[in-house]
KEDOLO-536353 format. One record per atom (N, C-alpha, C, O): chain; atom name; x negated, y, z negated. Coordinates in Angstrom, 3 decimals. Example, Ala and Ser with C-alpha at 12.3 -4.5 7.8 and 13.67 -1.06 7.14 Angstrom:
! KEDOLO-536353
{pt 'A'; 'N'; {-13.190; -5.690; -7.800}} {pt 'A'; 'CA'; {-12.300; -4.500; -7.800}} {pt 'A'; 'C'; {-13.200; -3.300; -7.800}} {pt 'A'; 'O'; {-14.236; -3.319; -8.465}} {pt 'A'; 'N'; {-12.850; -2.250; -7.080}} {pt 'A'; 'CA'; {-13.670; -1.060; -7.140}} {pt 'A'; 'C'; {-12.900; 0.030; -7.870}} {pt 'A'; 'O'; {-13.409; 1.138; -8.039}} 
This chain:
! KEDOLO-536353
{pt 'A'; 'N'; {-23.480; -31.094; -47.878}} {pt 'A'; 'CA'; {-22.402; -30.144; -48.468}} {pt 'A'; 'C'; {-22.956; -29.407; -47.106}} {pt 'A'; 'O'; {-24.060; -29.034; -46.707}} {pt 'A'; 'N'; {-21.012; -29.387; -46.382}} {pt 'A'; 'CA'; {-21.101; -28.576; -45.424}} {pt 'A'; 'C'; {-20.950; -27.092; -45.509}} {pt 'A'; 'O'; {-19.958; -26.803; -46.177}} {pt 'A'; 'N'; {-21.514; -26.195; -45.117}} {pt 'A'; 'CA'; {-20.930; -24.906; -44.978}} {pt 'A'; 'C'; {-20.369; -24.184; -43.887}} {pt 'A'; 'O'; {-21.077; -24.006; -42.896}} {pt 'A'; 'N'; {-19.190; -23.733; -43.914}} {pt 'A'; 'CA'; {-18.747; -22.893; -42.554}} {pt 'A'; 'C'; {-18.380; -21.793; -42.592}} {pt 'A'; 'O'; {-18.073; -21.175; -43.611}} {pt 'A'; 'N'; {-18.361; -21.347; -41.335}} {pt 'A'; 'CA'; {-19.227; -19.913; -41.384}} {pt 'A'; 'C'; {-18.330; -19.839; -39.844}} {pt 'A'; 'O'; {-18.439; -20.412; -38.759}} {pt 'A'; 'N'; {-17.286; -18.665; -40.500}} {pt 'A'; 'CA'; {-16.350; -18.105; -39.123}} {pt 'A'; 'C'; {-16.930; -17.180; -38.508}} {pt 'A'; 'O'; {-17.532; -16.299; -39.122}} {pt 'A'; 'N'; {-16.851; -17.216; -37.128}} {pt 'A'; 'CA'; {-17.279; -15.683; -36.102}} {pt 'A'; 'C'; {-15.954; -15.604; -35.406}} {pt 'A'; 'O'; {-15.062; -16.446; -35.304}} {pt 'A'; 'N'; {-16.040; -14.503; -35.000}} {pt 'A'; 'CA'; {-14.985; -14.282; -34.294}} {pt 'A'; 'C'; {-15.867; -13.818; -32.758}} {pt 'A'; 'O'; {-16.555; -12.800; -32.693}} {pt 'A'; 'N'; {-15.762; -14.344; -32.128}} {pt 'A'; 'CA'; {-16.347; -14.142; -30.941}} {pt 'A'; 'C'; {-15.443; -13.402; -29.530}} {pt 'A'; 'O'; {-14.216; -13.352; -29.446}} {pt 'A'; 'N'; {-16.137; -13.030; -28.813}} {pt 'A'; 'CA'; {-14.914; -12.256; -27.787}} {pt 'A'; 'C'; {-14.044; -13.063; -26.940}} {pt 'A'; 'O'; {-12.877; -12.869; -26.601}} {pt 'A'; 'N'; {-15.037; -14.223; -26.608}} {pt 'A'; 'CA'; {-13.837; -15.077; -25.799}} {pt 'A'; 'C'; {-12.561; -15.554; -27.050}} {pt 'A'; 'O'; {-11.377; -15.640; -26.722}} {pt 'A'; 'N'; {-12.887; -15.742; -28.021}} {pt 'A'; 'CA'; {-11.615; -15.595; -28.739}} {pt 'A'; 'C'; {-10.587; -15.061; -29.091}} {pt 'A'; 'O'; {-9.573; -15.547; -29.592}} {pt 'A'; 'N'; {-10.939; -13.663; -28.730}} {pt 'A'; 'CA'; {-9.627; -12.583; -29.224}} {pt 'A'; 'C'; {-9.081; -12.106; -27.925}} {pt 'A'; 'O'; {-9.614; -11.959; -26.825}} {pt 'A'; 'N'; {-8.069; -11.939; -28.286}} {pt 'A'; 'CA'; {-7.140; -11.387; -27.074}} {pt 'A'; 'C'; {-7.582; -10.222; -26.770}} {pt 'A'; 'O'; {-7.729; -9.551; -27.791}} {pt 'A'; 'N'; {-7.933; -9.535; -25.589}} {pt 'A'; 'CA'; {-7.555; -8.333; -25.462}} {pt 'A'; 'C'; {-6.315; -8.313; -24.298}} {pt 'A'; 'O'; {-5.841; -9.204; -23.594}} {pt 'A'; 'N'; {-6.096; -7.232; -24.403}} {pt 'A'; 'CA'; {-4.812; -6.276; -23.379}} {pt 'A'; 'C'; {-5.352; -5.337; -23.096}} {pt 'A'; 'O'; {-5.285; -4.489; -23.986}} {pt 'A'; 'N'; {-6.202; -4.876; -21.750}} {pt 'A'; 'CA'; {-6.492; -3.573; -20.707}} {pt 'A'; 'C'; {-4.958; -2.987; -20.376}} {pt 'A'; 'O'; {-3.935; -3.545; -19.979}} {pt 'A'; 'N'; {-5.225; -1.823; -20.667}} {pt 'A'; 'CA'; {-4.491; -0.613; -20.073}} {pt 'A'; 'C'; {-4.733; 0.611; -19.386}} {pt 'A'; 'O'; {-5.613; 1.399; -19.734}} {pt 'A'; 'N'; {-3.897; 0.805; -18.323}} {pt 'A'; 'CA'; {-4.113; 2.136; -17.590}} {pt 'A'; 'C'; {-2.801; 2.988; -17.770}} {pt 'A'; 'O'; {-1.614; 2.682; -17.655}} {pt 'A'; 'N'; {-3.378; 4.061; -18.064}} {pt 'A'; 'CA'; {-2.376; 5.061; -18.095}} {pt 'A'; 'C'; {-1.819; 5.578; -16.985}} {pt 'A'; 'O'; {-2.485; 6.513; -16.540}} {pt 'A'; 'N'; {-0.909; 5.340; -16.406}} {pt 'A'; 'CA'; {-0.206; 5.634; -15.045}} {pt 'A'; 'C'; {0.951; 7.122; -14.781}} {pt 'A'; 'O'; {1.542; 7.657; -13.843}} {pt 'A'; 'N'; {0.770; 7.314; -16.327}} {pt 'A'; 'CA'; {2.112; 8.239; -16.426}} {pt 'A'; 'C'; {1.196; 9.370; -16.287}} {pt 'A'; 'O'; {0.170; 9.420; -16.964}} {pt 'A'; 'N'; {1.548; 10.395; -15.341}} {pt 'A'; 'CA'; {1.101; 11.912; -15.609}} {pt 'A'; 'C'; {1.536; 12.912; -14.738}} {pt 'A'; 'O'; {1.947; 12.743; -13.589}} {pt 'A'; 'N'; {1.370; 14.471; -15.642}} {pt 'A'; 'CA'; {2.303; 15.509; -15.037}} {pt 'A'; 'C'; {2.613; 15.509; -13.689}} {pt 'A'; 'O'; {3.798; 15.511; -13.356}} {pt 'A'; 'N'; {1.623; 15.505; -12.761}} {pt 'A'; 'CA'; {1.796; 15.938; -11.345}} {pt 'A'; 'C'; {1.307; 14.372; -11.195}} {pt 'A'; 'O'; {0.227; 14.046; -11.688}} {pt 'A'; 'N'; {2.108; 13.430; -10.515}} {pt 'A'; 'CA'; {1.704; 11.837; -9.943}} {pt 'A'; 'C'; {1.204; 12.444; -8.432}} {pt 'A'; 'O'; {0.661; 11.646; -7.666}} {pt 'A'; 'N'; {1.434; 14.205; -7.900}} {pt 'A'; 'CA'; {1.033; 14.341; -6.281}} {pt 'A'; 'C'; {0.093; 15.022; -6.234}} {pt 'A'; 'O'; {-0.046; 15.701; -5.216}} {pt 'A'; 'N'; {-0.881; 15.107; -7.267}} {pt 'A'; 'CA'; {-2.065; 16.160; -7.578}} {pt 'A'; 'C'; {-3.484; 15.293; -6.943}} {pt 'A'; 'O'; {-3.998; 14.445; -7.672}} {pt 'A'; 'N'; {-3.992; 15.525; -5.739}} {pt 'A'; 'CA'; {-5.240; 14.953; -5.896}} {pt 'A'; 'C'; {-6.035; 14.671; -6.542}} {pt 'A'; 'O'; {-6.456; 13.523; -6.394}} {pt 'A'; 'N'; {-6.638; 15.488; -7.537}} {pt 'A'; 'CA'; {-7.645; 15.120; -9.043}} {pt 'A'; 'C'; {-7.185; 14.352; -9.681}} {pt 'A'; 'O'; {-7.874; 13.547; -10.307}} {pt 'A'; 'N'; {-5.621; 14.368; -9.726}} {pt 'A'; 'CA'; {-5.017; 13.377; -10.773}} {pt 'A'; 'C'; {-4.996; 12.210; -10.190}} {pt 'A'; 'O'; {-5.086; 11.243; -10.947}} {pt 'A'; 'N'; {-4.886; 11.972; -8.845}} {pt 'A'; 'CA'; {-4.805; 10.617; -8.130}} {pt 'A'; 'C'; {-6.300; 9.912; -7.749}} {pt 'A'; 'O'; {-6.453; 8.786; -7.277}} {pt 'A'; 'N'; {-7.140; 10.690; -8.016}} {pt 'A'; 'CA'; {-8.782; 10.713; -7.592}} {pt 'A'; 'C'; {-8.648; 9.513; -8.786}} {pt 'A'; 'O'; {-8.655; 8.282; -8.810}} {pt 'A'; 'N'; {-8.488; 10.912; -10.014}} {pt 'A'; 'CA'; {-9.246; 10.172; -11.508}} {pt 'A'; 'C'; {-8.035; 8.513; -12.074}} {pt 'A'; 'O'; {-8.470; 7.731; -12.919}} {pt 'A'; 'N'; {-6.789; 8.325; -11.501}} {pt 'A'; 'CA'; {-5.713; 7.394; -11.643}} {pt 'A'; 'C'; {-6.861; 6.378; -11.148}} {pt 'A'; 'O'; {-7.452; 5.637; -11.933}} {pt 'A'; 'N'; {-7.124; 6.423; -9.715}} {pt 'A'; 'CA'; {-7.990; 5.359; -8.875}} {pt 'A'; 'C'; {-9.049; 4.634; -9.796}} {pt 'A'; 'O'; {-8.904; 3.468; -10.164}} {pt 'A'; 'N'; {-10.025; 5.352; -10.102}} {pt 'A'; 'CA'; {-11.322; 5.314; -10.950}} {pt 'A'; 'C'; {-10.746; 4.211; -11.934}} {pt 'A'; 'O'; {-10.968; 3.014; -11.755}} {pt 'A'; 'N'; {-10.022; 4.684; -12.941}} {pt 'A'; 'CA'; {-9.291; 3.594; -13.712}} {pt 'A'; 'C'; {-8.508; 2.644; -13.347}} {pt 'A'; 'O'; {-8.102; 1.766; -14.109}} {pt 'A'; 'N'; {-8.294; 2.718; -12.416}} {pt 'A'; 'CA'; {-7.467; 1.056; -11.704}} {pt 'A'; 'C'; {-8.896; 0.441; -11.493}} {pt 'A'; 'O'; {-9.037; -0.633; -12.077}} {pt 'A'; 'N'; {-9.977; 0.879; -10.795}} {pt 'A'; 'CA'; {-11.253; 0.151; -10.630}} {pt 'A'; 'C'; {-11.824; 0.064; -11.539}} {pt 'A'; 'O'; {-12.382; -1.033; -11.563}} {pt 'A'; 'N'; {-12.074; 0.774; -12.576}} {pt 'A'; 'CA'; {-12.591; 0.322; -13.593}} {pt 'A'; 'C'; {-12.153; -0.742; -14.771}} {pt 'A'; 'O'; {-12.942; -1.347; -15.497}} {pt 'A'; 'N'; {-10.670; -0.836; -14.797}} {pt 'A'; 'CA'; {-9.802; -1.952; -15.055}} {pt 'A'; 'C'; {-10.067; -3.168; -15.155}} {pt 'A'; 'O'; {-10.246; -3.973; -16.069}} {pt 'A'; 'N'; {-10.056; -3.166; -13.123}} {pt 'A'; 'CA'; {-10.219; -4.710; -12.656}} {pt 'A'; 'C'; {-11.748; -5.014; -12.717}} {pt 'A'; 'O'; {-12.200; -6.100; -12.354}} {pt 'A'; 'N'; {-12.552; -3.952; -13.215}} {pt 'A'; 'CA'; {-14.450; -4.812; -13.184}} {pt 'A'; 'C'; {-14.386; -4.957; -14.884}} {pt 'A'; 'O'; {-15.248; -5.654; -15.420}} {pt 'A'; 'N'; {-13.212; -4.194; -15.834}} {pt 'A'; 'CA'; {-13.551; -5.178; -17.372}} {pt 'A'; 'C'; {-12.937; -6.554; -17.246}} {pt 'A'; 'O'; {-13.377; -7.569; -17.786}} {pt 'A'; 'N'; {-11.922; -6.478; -16.511}} {pt 'A'; 'CA'; {-11.046; -7.771; -16.618}} {pt 'A'; 'C'; {-11.688; -8.789; -15.662}} {pt 'A'; 'O'; {-11.080; -9.856; -15.748}} {pt 'A'; 'N'; {-12.842; -8.845; -14.658}} {pt 'A'; 'CA'; {-13.006; -9.836; -14.443}} {pt 'A'; 'C'; {-14.455; -9.903; -15.249}} {pt 'A'; 'O'; {-14.975; -11.017; -15.190}} {pt 'A'; 'N'; {-14.943; -9.243; -15.738}} {pt 'A'; 'CA'; {-16.204; -9.281; -16.795}} {pt 'A'; 'C'; {-15.873; -10.462; -17.598}} {pt 'A'; 'O'; {-16.331; -11.605; -17.608}} {pt 'A'; 'N'; {-14.530; -9.603; -18.575}} {pt 'A'; 'CA'; {-14.019; -10.777; -20.066}} {pt 'A'; 'C'; {-13.492; -11.926; -19.461}} {pt 'A'; 'O'; {-13.849; -12.939; -20.063}} {pt 'A'; 'N'; {-12.518; -12.222; -18.143}} {pt 'A'; 'CA'; {-12.133; -13.038; -17.923}} {pt 'A'; 'C'; {-13.600; -14.076; -17.442}} {pt 'A'; 'O'; {-13.461; -15.281; -17.654}} {pt 'A'; 'N'; {-14.640; -13.718; -16.962}} {pt 'A'; 'CA'; {-15.642; -15.102; -16.519}} {pt 'A'; 'C'; {-16.379; -15.155; -18.011}} {pt 'A'; 'O'; {-17.179; -16.059; -18.254}} {pt 'A'; 'N'; {-16.139; -14.381; -18.756}} {pt 'A'; 'CA'; {-16.277; -14.748; -20.102}} {pt 'A'; 'C'; {-15.486; -15.372; -21.104}} {pt 'A'; 'O'; {-15.381; -15.183; -22.316}} {pt 'A'; 'N'; {-14.974; -16.136; -20.334}} {pt 'A'; 'CA'; {-13.988; -16.941; -21.256}} {pt 'A'; 'C'; {-12.550; -16.426; -21.885}} {pt 'A'; 'O'; {-11.655; -17.205; -22.214}} {pt 'A'; 'N'; {-12.493; -15.368; -21.970}} {pt 'A'; 'CA'; {-11.210; -14.929; -22.487}} {pt 'A'; 'C'; {-10.259; -14.881; -22.309}} {pt 'A'; 'O'; {-9.860; -15.190; -21.187}} {pt 'A'; 'N'; {-9.311; -14.450; -23.356}} {pt 'A'; 'CA'; {-8.095; -14.332; -23.031}} {pt 'A'; 'C'; {-7.733; -12.764; -22.414}} {pt 'A'; 'O'; {-7.829; -11.958; -23.339}} {pt 'A'; 'N'; {-7.473; -12.317; -21.549}} {pt 'A'; 'CA'; {-6.969; -10.802; -21.086}} {pt 'A'; 'C'; {-5.560; -10.716; -20.835}} {pt 'A'; 'O'; {-4.906; -11.753; -20.722}} {pt 'A'; 'N'; {-5.024; -9.584; -20.736}} {pt 'A'; 'CA'; {-3.898; -9.237; -20.067}} {pt 'A'; 'C'; {-4.122; -8.118; -19.606}} {pt 'A'; 'O'; {-5.250; -7.754; -19.274}} {pt 'A'; 'N'; {-2.857; -7.250; -19.496}} {pt 'A'; 'CA'; {-3.245; -5.857; -18.667}} {pt 'A'; 'C'; {-1.683; -5.507; -18.561}} {pt 'A'; 'O'; {-0.886; -6.318; -18.089}} {pt 'A'; 'N'; {-1.222; -3.975; -19.133}} {pt 'A'; 'CA'; {-0.223; -3.365; -19.646}} {pt 'A'; 'C'; {-0.434; -1.402; -18.854}} {pt 'A'; 'O'; {-1.382; -0.643; -18.654}} {pt 'A'; 'N'; {0.611; -1.373; -18.714}} {pt 'A'; 'CA'; {0.834; -0.049; -18.070}} {pt 'A'; 'C'; {1.792; 0.453; -18.180}} {pt 'A'; 'O'; {2.643; -0.403; -17.940}} {pt 'A'; 'N'; {2.382; 1.619; -18.469}} {pt 'A'; 'CA'; {4.028; 2.081; -18.409}} {pt 'A'; 'C'; {4.623; 1.242; -17.339}} {pt 'A'; 'O'; {4.318; 1.291; -16.148}} {pt 'A'; 'N'; {5.998; 0.033; -18.201}} {pt 'A'; 'CA'; {6.864; -0.381; -17.253}} {pt 'A'; 'C'; {6.185; -1.605; -16.705}} {pt 'A'; 'O'; {6.734; -2.294; -15.845}} {pt 'A'; 'N'; {4.580; -1.982; -17.366}} {pt 'A'; 'CA'; {4.093; -3.124; -16.476}} {pt 'A'; 'C'; {3.382; -4.419; -17.419}} {pt 'A'; 'O'; {2.388; -3.961; -17.983}} {pt 'A'; 'N'; {3.465; -5.010; -17.556}} {pt 'A'; 'CA'; {2.958; -5.948; -18.734}} {pt 'A'; 'C'; {2.636; -7.199; -17.535}} {pt 'A'; 'O'; {3.273; -7.471; -16.517}} {pt 'A'; 'N'; {1.699; -7.668; -17.959}} {pt 'A'; 'CA'; {0.546; -9.405; -17.765}} {pt 'A'; 'C'; {0.451; -9.834; -19.073}} {pt 'A'; 'O'; {-0.064; -9.041; -19.860}} {pt 'A'; 'N'; {0.834; -10.922; -19.498}} {pt 'A'; 'CA'; {0.446; -11.748; -20.372}} {pt 'A'; 'C'; {-0.806; -12.002; -20.314}} {pt 'A'; 'O'; {-1.347; -12.316; -19.254}} {pt 'A'; 'N'; {-1.552; -11.883; -21.638}} {pt 'A'; 'CA'; {-2.859; -12.688; -21.930}} {pt 'A'; 'C'; {-2.948; -14.115; -21.388}} {pt 'A'; 'O'; {-2.214; -15.072; -21.635}} {pt 'A'; 'N'; {-3.796; -14.051; -20.757}} {pt 'A'; 'CA'; {-4.226; -15.521; -20.734}} {pt 'A'; 'C'; {-5.763; -15.546; -19.905}} {pt 'A'; 'O'; {-6.361; -14.629; -19.343}} {pt 'A'; 'N'; {-6.200; -17.299; -20.123}} {pt 'A'; 'CA'; {-7.346; -16.991; -19.173}} {pt 'A'; 'C'; {-7.929; -17.480; -17.785}} {pt 'A'; 'O'; {-7.056; -17.636; -16.932}} {pt 'A'; 'N'; {-9.032; -17.712; -17.443}} {pt 'A'; 'CA'; {-8.805; -19.050; -15.816}} {pt 'A'; 'C'; {-8.870; -17.875; -14.742}} {pt 'A'; 'O'; {-8.934; -16.646; -14.761}} {pt 'A'; 'N'; {-8.837; -18.526; -14.138}} {pt 'A'; 'CA'; {-9.153; -17.728; -12.540}} {pt 'A'; 'C'; {-7.265; -17.480; -12.079}} {pt 'A'; 'O'; {-6.814; -16.594; -11.354}} {pt 'A'; 'N'; {-6.535; -18.523; -12.748}} {pt 'A'; 'CA'; {-4.719; -17.539; -11.910}} {pt 'A'; 'C'; {-4.556; -16.311; -12.807}} {pt 'A'; 'O'; {-3.969; -15.309; -12.396}} {pt 'A'; 'N'; {-5.031; -16.386; -13.925}} {pt 'A'; 'CA'; {-5.158; -14.906; -14.579}} {pt 'A'; 'C'; {-5.755; -13.747; -13.761}} {pt 'A'; 'O'; {-5.478; -12.573; -14.006}} {pt 'A'; 'N'; {-6.516; -14.099; -12.861}} {pt 'A'; 'CA'; {-7.680; -13.219; -12.322}} {pt 'A'; 'C'; {-6.860; -12.610; -11.115}} {pt 'A'; 'O'; {-7.186; -11.548; -10.584}} {pt 'A'; 'N'; {-5.614; -13.471; -10.666}} {pt 'A'; 'CA'; {-5.339; -12.998; -9.649}} {pt 'A'; 'C'; {-4.153; -12.092; -9.856}} {pt 'A'; 'O'; {-3.803; -11.165; -9.125}} {pt 'A'; 'N'; {-3.301; -12.729; -11.557}} {pt 'A'; 'CA'; {-2.423; -11.957; -11.504}} {pt 'A'; 'C'; {-2.693; -10.431; -12.079}} {pt 'A'; 'O'; {-1.848; -9.543; -11.961}} {pt 'A'; 'N'; {-3.779; -10.265; -12.618}} {pt 'A'; 'CA'; {-4.129; -9.117; -13.510}} {pt 'A'; 'C'; {-4.642; -8.033; -11.878}} {pt 'A'; 'O'; {-4.485; -6.819; -11.752}} {pt 'A'; 'N'; {-5.212; -8.941; -10.922}} {pt 'A'; 'CA'; {-5.596; -7.806; -9.755}} {pt 'A'; 'C'; {-4.663; -7.676; -8.894}} {pt 'A'; 'O'; {-4.736; -6.680; -8.173}} {pt 'A'; 'N'; {-3.529; -8.606; -8.701}} {pt 'A'; 'CA'; {-2.415; -8.325; -8.226}} {pt 'A'; 'C'; {-1.566; -6.766; -8.927}} {pt 'A'; 'O'; {-1.348; -5.736; -8.289}} {pt 'A'; 'N'; {-1.277; -6.983; -10.132}} {pt 'A'; 'CA'; {-0.807; -5.881; -10.899}} {pt 'A'; 'C'; {-1.190; -4.576; -10.665}} {pt 'A'; 'O'; {-0.381; -3.700; -10.361}} {pt 'A'; 'N'; {-2.874; -4.317; -10.841}} {pt 'A'; 'CA'; {-3.625; -3.061; -10.351}} {pt 'A'; 'C'; {-3.215; -3.122; -9.135}} {pt 'A'; 'O'; {-2.030; -2.799; -9.055}} {pt 'A'; 'N'; {-3.661; -3.381; -8.209}} {pt 'A'; 'CA'; {-3.399; -3.603; -6.615}} {pt 'A'; 'C'; {-1.743; -2.446; -6.395}} {pt 'A'; 'O'; {-1.645; -1.474; -5.645}} {pt 'A'; 'N'; {-0.693; -3.002; -7.309}} {pt 'A'; 'CA'; {0.418; -2.875; -7.080}} {pt 'A'; 'C'; {1.111; -1.603; -7.885}} {pt 'A'; 'O'; {2.213; -1.078; -7.728}} {pt 'A'; 'N'; {0.087; -1.328; -8.763}} {pt 'A'; 'CA'; {0.393; 0.150; -10.052}} {pt 'A'; 'C'; {0.341; 1.384; -9.110}} {pt 'A'; 'O'; {-0.624; 1.713; -8.420}} {pt 'A'; 'N'; {1.456; 1.967; -9.190}} {pt 'A'; 'CA'; {1.603; 3.057; -9.215}} {pt 'A'; 'C'; {1.699; 4.407; -10.136}} {pt 'A'; 'O'; {2.190; 4.408; -11.265}} {pt 'A'; 'N'; {1.155; 5.550; -9.485}} {pt 'A'; 'CA'; {1.020; 6.825; -10.970}} {pt 'A'; 'C'; {2.657; 7.144; -11.018}} {pt 'A'; 'O'; {3.343; 7.134; -9.996}} {pt 'A'; 'N'; {3.081; 7.371; -12.076}} {pt 'A'; 'CA'; {4.625; 7.778; -12.644}} {pt 'A'; 'C'; {4.448; 9.239; -12.896}} {pt 'A'; 'O'; {3.334; 9.715; -13.115}} {pt 'A'; 'N'; {5.280; 9.783; -12.873}} {pt 'A'; 'CA'; {5.813; 11.044; -13.925}} {pt 'A'; 'C'; {5.697; 10.870; -15.343}} {pt 'A'; 'O'; {6.046; 9.801; -15.845}} {pt 'A'; 'N'; {5.192; 11.913; -16.122}} {pt 'A'; 'CA'; {4.795; 11.628; -17.260}} {pt 'A'; 'C'; {6.183; 11.771; -18.079}} {pt 'A'; 'O'; {6.281; 11.006; -19.039}} {pt 'A'; 'N'; {7.576; 12.885; -17.767}} {pt 'A'; 'CA'; {8.561; 12.840; -17.751}} {pt 'A'; 'C'; {9.476; 11.761; -17.885}} {pt 'A'; 'O'; {9.801; 11.378; -16.762}} {pt 'A'; 'N'; {9.985; 11.158; -18.720}} {pt 'A'; 'CA'; {10.545; 10.116; -18.945}} {pt 'A'; 'C'; {9.783; 8.708; -18.963}} {pt 'A'; 'O'; {10.257; 7.625; -19.307}} {pt 'A'; 'N'; {8.783; 8.921; -18.611}} {pt 'A'; 'CA'; {7.873; 7.431; -18.581}} {pt 'A'; 'C'; {8.123; 6.496; -19.944}} {pt 'A'; 'O'; {7.958; 6.796; -21.126}} {pt 'A'; 'N'; {8.499; 5.482; -19.449}} {pt 'A'; 'CA'; {8.215; 3.850; -20.650}} {pt 'A'; 'C'; {7.124; 4.237; -20.723}} {pt 'A'; 'O'; {6.299; 4.709; -19.941}} {pt 'A'; 'N'; {7.224; 3.761; -22.781}} {pt 'A'; 'CA'; {6.249; 2.993; -23.857}} {pt 'A'; 'C'; {5.507; 2.173; -23.052}} {pt 'A'; 'O'; {5.957; 1.714; -22.002}} {pt 'A'; 'N'; {4.313; 1.935; -23.495}} {pt 'A'; 'CA'; {3.568; 1.135; -23.078}} {pt 'A'; 'C'; {4.358; -0.341; -23.876}} {pt 'A'; 'O'; {4.942; -0.194; -24.949}} {pt 'A'; 'N'; {4.277; -1.655; -23.223}} {pt 'A'; 'CA'; {4.837; -2.933; -24.047}} {pt 'A'; 'C'; {4.309; -3.007; -25.168}} {pt 'A'; 'O'; {3.151; -2.618; -25.315}} {pt 'A'; 'N'; {4.912; -3.434; -26.033}} {pt 'A'; 'CA'; {4.347; -4.035; -27.694}} {pt 'A'; 'C'; {3.719; -5.151; -27.445}} {pt 'A'; 'O'; {4.071; -6.046; -26.675}} {pt 'A'; 'N'; {2.520; -5.077; -28.288}} {pt 'A'; 'CA'; {1.578; -5.975; -28.577}} {pt 'A'; 'C'; {2.172; -7.408; -29.353}} {pt 'A'; 'O'; {3.095; -7.551; -30.154}} {pt 'A'; 'N'; {1.539; -8.060; -28.949}} {pt 'A'; 'CA'; {1.574; -9.617; -30.676}} {pt 'A'; 'C'; {0.775; -9.048; -31.025}} {pt 'A'; 'O'; {-0.191; -8.484; -30.512}} {pt 'A'; 'N'; {1.380; -9.242; -32.530}} {pt 'A'; 'CA'; {0.310; -9.960; -33.933}} {pt 'A'; 'C'; {-1.210; -10.232; -33.740}} {pt 'A'; 'O'; {-1.461; -11.437; -33.741}} {pt 'A'; 'N'; {-2.153; -9.519; -33.595}} {pt 'A'; 'CA'; {-3.461; -9.692; -33.443}} {pt 'A'; 'C'; {-4.218; -9.604; -32.205}} {pt 'A'; 'O'; {-5.379; -9.961; -32.005}} {pt 'A'; 'N'; {-3.113; -8.900; -31.140}} {pt 'A'; 'CA'; {-3.733; -8.441; -30.133}} {pt 'A'; 'C'; {-4.628; -7.336; -29.746}} {pt 'A'; 'O'; {-4.565; -6.444; -30.592}} {pt 'A'; 'N'; {-5.362; -7.088; -28.872}} {pt 'A'; 'CA'; {-6.308; -5.221; -29.504}} {pt 'A'; 'C'; {-6.191; -5.002; -28.167}} {pt 'A'; 'O'; {-6.499; -5.882; -27.364}} {pt 'A'; 'N'; {-5.766; -3.887; -27.813}} {pt 'A'; 'CA'; {-5.292; -3.078; -26.537}} {pt 'A'; 'C'; {-6.664; -2.197; -26.732}} {pt 'A'; 'O'; {-7.139; -1.663; -27.734}} {pt 'A'; 'N'; {-7.107; -2.261; -25.372}} {pt 'A'; 'CA'; {-8.274; -1.315; -24.874}} {pt 'A'; 'C'; {-7.872; -0.457; -23.734}} {pt 'A'; 'O'; {-7.599; -0.948; -22.639}} {pt 'A'; 'N'; {-7.816; 1.274; -24.055}} {pt 'A'; 'CA'; {-7.187; 1.631; -23.066}} {pt 'A'; 'C'; {-8.127; 2.120; -22.013}} {pt 'A'; 'O'; {-8.859; 2.965; -22.528}} {pt 'A'; 'N'; {-8.450; 1.914; -20.577}} {pt 'A'; 'CA'; {-9.326; 1.958; -20.059}} {pt 'A'; 'C'; {-9.344; 3.418; -19.581}} {pt 'A'; 'O'; {-8.321; 3.750; -18.982}} {pt 'A'; 'N'; {-10.360; 4.428; -19.728}} {pt 'A'; 'CA'; {-10.516; 5.250; -19.253}} {pt 'A'; 'C'; {-11.673; 5.823; -18.050}} {pt 'A'; 'O'; {-11.602; 6.976; -17.626}} 
């Protein structure tokens, strides 16, 4: 008799990393330093999760990289992070919607 045990492994979950790029004063040096730190942390987390075989996506206000795995996804996420600009909180678009079952992880 077979016994089946289901386990949700990290590599089986879709994780969407998110960086808040809207801020009250995008020209403030302390705010820009904090923004750059969050971008760096997001890049590091994406690389770790992708190296474990996960499906990883990326979001910011007005930016979306759909979740996928593998080396091409690494390049897509790193390029999106390199191009990410801080924007004014006033009038900033919302984060893109998630697909059912996806998990958003805000990088702080």
